[in-house]
N, C-alpha and C positions, 0 to 999 in steps of 0.2 A: 871777481870774484870762483867762477868754477878754479882757476888756477888755487885757490886756496883754501875750498873745500875739498876737494884733487888731494892736498896739500895735506888737511885733515884727515883725508881720508887715507895716507899715507901710514900717520904718522899714529892713527890708528895699526894698524894692523902693523907694526915700526915693533908696540908696545905689545900688540897678542902677542907676536915673536919674541920678545922679548917674555915673554912669560912662559910663550915652550919649550923652552930651556932648561926650567925649575922642575920643580917635584913634591909632590907629599899629601895627596886623600883624597879619594876617592867618592865621587860626585859632581850627577848631571847641572853644568856651570845652567844656568837662569839671568834672561838678559838686562834681571829685576838683578842680580848676583853680579855684572858685568858694571851698570851704571850705580852703582852700589859700593865699587873697591874704589869710581872714580871719582867718586862723588862731595868727599875732602878733600881733594884736588880742583875743583872747582873754581873758584876765583884766581890760588895762579893758572892754569887753564885761561879761565880768559882774559890774563898779563891784567888781575886787579885788587890784586894781592899776594902777600907770600908762600911761596915752595913748608909746607906747612910740615913739620914731624908726622904726623897722622894723614897726613898724602902720601907722603913714605910706606908709613907699618902698613897703610890699606892692598895698596899698591904690591906691594914685595908680595905680603901673605896673598893676595888673591890671588899672582902667578904661581907660590906654590903651589894654589890647591887644583891646577889645570894638570892632573897630568896621563888623559889620556889623552887622541887623539880625537873622539868621541869632543869633550872636555875644554880642545884651541881649537874643535873647528865650530863650534857651536857658543863659545866666543871670541869665536876673530867677526864669523856673522855678524851678533849685533854688537862689536864694538863701531860695523862698519857703517849698521846699521842706523845710533844716535851719532855716530860723526855725519852724516848722511839732513839728519835731521836738529846735528845745536846749530846754535851763533855764537859771533862775541870771541870764537880758539884764536883763540893766539898762538898762529905751530910755531914759532922759536921754541917757544915754553912747554907745550904739547910735544916734535919730538926730540927734548932735549929734558924731559918728566924721568922716564927712562935713564939713564946715563946720573942725570938727577938726583936717581934715589940711589944709582950703588948696583940696579940693574944689570948683568954680565952684558957684553957685547951682543952683539946680535945678525944675523939678516936675514933680509926680509923677499920673499917670496912675493912677491903682489897678484892679487889670484892664489892664492895657494889655500884658502878656504871656499 
């Protein structure tokens, strides 16, 4: 179980890192925004449903909103906390979400936030 939680945390860090590569508007990022950005993906992330277009739209939009180092750091910290509290995550679906949504390739440095 600890391995699944660690993989899920890595997946969230990977998704946030992918978002770091994109740019758009200025704004401070809240944990509510992070949670909301992935809200349309919950059934897919849990392995309970298909990947819906709205999920990718929300994730892409959120990724585009992370324009500053502070935004990316805040999103990363929130994402890590969300994963620590999450239940029923299908790690494969979660890790593959950026690729499935067409978010560019990325490199993850764990602990970067």
